[in-house]
C-alpha positions as CSV (number, residue, x, y, z in Angstrom):
1,M,-4.2,19.8,-6.2
2,P,-6.7,21.9,-4.2
3,R,-5.8,25.5,-3.5
4,A,-5.6,26.9,-0.1
5,D,-8.8,28.9,-0.7
6,R,-10.6,26.0,-2.0
7,A,-10.2,23.4,0.9
8,P,-12.5,20.4,0.7
9,A,-15.3,20.4,3.2
10,I,-14.7,18.7,6.7
11,D,-17.4,16.7,8.3
12,P,-18.7,18.6,11.3
13,D,-18.0,15.7,13.7
14,V,-14.2,15.5,12.8
15,T,-12.1,17.1,15.5
16,G,-8.5,15.8,14.5
17,R,-8.1,13.9,17.8
18,E,-9.1,10.8,16.0
19,L,-5.6,10.4,14.7
20,D,-3.1,8.1,16.3
21,K,-1.0,9.7,19.0
22,D,2.3,9.3,17.0
23,V,0.7,11.3,14.2
24,R,-0.5,14.0,16.4
25,R,2.9,14.3,17.9
26,E,4.5,14.9,14.5
27,L,1.8,17.5,13.8
28,A,2.7,19.3,17.1
29,T,5.7,20.8,15.3
30,L,3.2,23.0,13.5
31,A,1.6,26.2,14.8
32,S,-1.6,25.3,16.7
33,P,-4.3,26.5,14.3
34,V,-2.5,24.9,11.3
35,A,-2.0,21.7,13.1
36,G,-5.6,21.4,14.0
37,T,-6.6,22.0,10.4
38,V,-4.1,19.5,9.1
39,A,-5.2,16.9,11.4
40,R,-8.8,17.2,10.4
41,H,-8.1,16.9,6.7
42,L,-5.9,13.8,7.5
43,V,-8.9,12.3,9.4
44,M,-11.1,13.0,6.3
45,A,-8.6,11.5,4.0
46,G,-8.6,8.3,6.1
47,R,-12.4,8.3,6.4
48,L,-12.9,8.6,2.6
49,L,-10.1,6.4,1.5
50,D,-12.1,3.3,0.7
51,S,-15.4,4.9,-0.4
52,D,-14.1,8.0,-2.3
53,P,-10.4,7.8,-2.9
54,E,-10.3,10.9,-5.2
55,A,-12.0,12.9,-2.4
56,A,-9.4,11.5,0.1
57,H,-6.7,12.5,-2.2
58,Q,-8.1,16.1,-2.2
59,H,-8.0,16.2,1.5
60,A,-4.5,14.8,1.8
61,Q,-3.2,17.2,-0.8
62,H,-4.6,20.1,1.1
63,A,-3.0,18.9,4.2
64,R,0.2,18.6,2.3
65,H,-0.2,22.2,1.0
66,L,-0.4,23.3,4.7
67,A,2.3,21.1,6.2
68,G,4.5,19.9,3.3
69,R,7.7,19.6,5.6
70,V,6.0,17.0,7.9
71,A,6.8,13.4,7.0
72,V,3.5,11.9,8.2
73,V,1.5,14.4,6.0
74,R,3.6,13.6,2.9
75,E,3.0,9.9,3.6
76,A,-0.6,10.3,4.0
77,A,-0.7,12.4,0.7
78,G,1.3,9.6,-1.0
79,Y,-0.9,6.8,0.2
80,A,-4.1,8.7,-0.7
81,A,-2.8,9.5,-4.2
82,Y,-1.8,5.8,-4.7
83,E,-5.5,4.7,-3.9
84,A,-6.8,7.3,-6.2
85,G,-4.6,6.0,-9.0
86,H,-2.2,9.0,-9.2
87,F,0.8,7.0,-9.2
88,D,3.3,9.8,-10.2
89,V,2.0,12.0,-7.4
90,A,2.2,9.1,-4.9
91,L,5.8,8.4,-5.9
92,R,6.7,12.1,-5.4
93,E,5.1,12.3,-2.0
94,L,6.5,9.0,-0.6
95,R,10.0,10.0,-1.8
96,A,9.8,13.2,0.1
97,A,8.4,11.6,3.1
98,R,11.3,9.3,3.1
99,R,13.8,12.0,2.8
100,I,12.3,13.9,5.7
101,S,11.9,10.8,8.0
102,G,14.4,8.4,6.9
103,R,11.8,5.6,7.2
104,A,11.4,3.1,4.5
105,D,7.8,2.1,5.2
106,G,6.5,3.2,1.9
107,L,8.8,1.0,-0.3
108,A,6.1,-1.5,-1.4
109,V,3.7,1.3,-2.5
110,M,6.5,3.1,-4.2
111,A,7.5,-0.1,-6.1
112,D,3.8,-0.6,-7.1
113,C,3.6,2.9,-8.3
114,E,6.5,2.2,-10.5
115,R,4.7,-0.8,-11.9
116,G,1.5,1.3,-12.4
117,I,3.6,3.8,-14.5
118,G,5.0,0.9,-16.6
119,R,8.4,0.7,-15.1
120,P,8.7,-2.7,-13.5
121,E,12.5,-2.7,-13.5
122,R,12.4,0.2,-11.2
123,A,10.0,-1.6,-9.0
124,L,12.5,-4.4,-8.7
125,E,15.2,-1.9,-7.8
126,L,13.1,-0.7,-4.9
127,A,12.5,-4.2,-3.8
128,A,16.1,-4.8,-3.6
129,D,16.8,-1.6,-1.5
130,P,18.9,-2.5,1.4
131,A,16.5,-0.5,3.8
132,A,13.9,-3.3,3.1
133,A,15.7,-5.5,5.7
134,S,14.7,-3.1,8.4
135,L,10.9,-3.6,7.5
136,D,8.7,-6.1,9.7
137,I,7.8,-9.5,8.1
138,G,4.4,-8.3,6.8
139,A,5.9,-5.2,5.0
140,R,8.7,-7.4,3.5
141,A,6.0,-9.8,2.3
142,E,4.1,-6.9,0.7
143,L,7.2,-5.8,-1.1
144,A,7.8,-9.4,-2.3
145,I,4.2,-9.4,-3.6
146,V,5.0,-6.2,-5.7
147,A,8.2,-7.7,-6.9
148,A,6.6,-10.9,-8.0
149,G,4.1,-8.7,-10.0
150,A,7.0,-6.8,-11.5
151,L,8.7,-10.1,-12.6
152,R,5.5,-11.2,-14.3
153,D,5.3,-8.0,-16.1
154,L,8.8,-8.7,-17.4
155,G,7.7,-12.3,-18.5
156,R,9.6,-14.0,-15.7
157,P,6.9,-16.0,-13.8
158,D,9.2,-18.6,-12.5
159,E,11.2,-16.0,-10.7
160,A,7.9,-14.5,-9.5
161,R,7.0,-17.9,-7.9
162,A,10.4,-18.3,-6.2
163,T,10.0,-14.8,-4.8
164,L,6.7,-15.5,-3.3
165,E,7.6,-18.8,-1.9
166,A,10.7,-17.4,-0.2
167,A,8.4,-14.8,1.4
168,L,6.1,-17.6,2.7
169,S,8.9,-19.6,4.0
170,R,8.1,-18.5,7.6
171,P,4.3,-17.9,7.4
172,R,2.3,-16.7,10.3
173,P,-1.2,-17.9,10.0
174,Q,-4.0,-15.4,10.7
175,E,-2.1,-12.4,9.3
176,Q,-3.6,-10.9,6.2
177,W,-0.2,-10.7,4.4
178,V,-0.2,-14.4,4.3
179,A,-3.6,-14.6,2.5
180,R,-2.3,-11.9,0.1
181,A,1.0,-13.7,-0.7
182,Q,-0.7,-17.1,-1.1
183,Y,-3.2,-15.5,-3.4
184,A,-0.4,-14.0,-5.6
185,L,1.3,-17.4,-5.5
186,G,-1.8,-19.1,-6.7
187,D,-2.1,-16.6,-9.6
188,V,1.3,-17.2,-10.8
189,L,1.0,-20.9,-10.5
190,V,-2.0,-20.8,-12.7
191,E,0.1,-18.9,-15.2
192,L,2.7,-21.5,-15.0
193,G,0.0,-24.3,-15.7
194,R,0.4,-25.9,-12.3
195,T,-3.2,-26.2,-11.4
196,Q,-3.0,-28.5,-8.3
197,D,-0.4,-26.3,-6.8
198,A,-2.5,-23.3,-7.5
199,V,-5.5,-25.0,-5.8
200,A,-3.4,-25.5,-2.7
201,A,-2.1,-21.9,-2.7
202,F,-5.8,-20.5,-3.2
203,A,-7.1,-22.8,-0.3
204,A,-4.3,-21.5,1.9
205,A,-5.3,-17.9,0.9
206,E,-8.8,-18.4,1.7
207,A,-7.9,-20.0,5.2
208,A,-5.6,-17.0,6.0
209,D,-8.1,-14.2,4.7
210,V,-9.0,-12.9,8.2
211,E,-10.4,-9.6,6.5
212,G,-12.5,-11.6,3.9
213,S,-11.2,-9.3,1.2
214,L,-10.0,-11.8,-1.3
215,D,-11.9,-13.9,-3.8
216,S,-9.9,-17.0,-3.2
217,G,-13.0,-19.2,-2.9
218,N,-14.2,-18.1,-6.4
219,R,-10.7,-18.9,-7.8
220,L,-10.9,-22.4,-6.2
221,V,-14.2,-23.1,-7.7
222,A,-13.1,-22.0,-11.1
223,L,-9.9,-24.2,-10.9
224,M,-11.8,-27.2,-9.7
225,E,-14.6,-27.1,-12.4
226,P,-14.4,-29.9,-15.0
């Protein structure tokens, strides 16, 4: 964790006003100079998350050092730690964010952190949290994807398949979670030896992949090769 006197450098073009208005509203509870500094570090965390997740983690942790009682800051620190592979830190931050805000938005990431630490049973406990019912359909699907992965970790692929099929029972095409759930379903169907069904799932994943972030086409080619 960076110390207060060793703050990571902020790009000169970052003002803090790039943040969503709801985030800025939460930061308004801080003293003005601190709020501005925290906002700029959060912008940097978001900017670096894909290209340099460790640097993003450092920025988010510095923001957390300055404003550890603000839920959105703890959430940002949790997500950045997760992307950098610091699953224990991510769990701690997201639990704190939930205690402060009462929101369950981080359940899927928390569950995946439990998997990353090697505790699939705890991931399933989080997936069964009653608060999951309050999440939107996409967030519930992401939680189902993690739960399916935990079931596979435990050697229960049939239950993983059923979990994913339930999540896809009311699909909404052109939403990325549909592509991710179909991809996960295709993967478990391959494990189960159901090649034709896997082909259909990967084809559905490719059709729904509006971000173009999945390798569904490659999986299809591999499955269809003689």
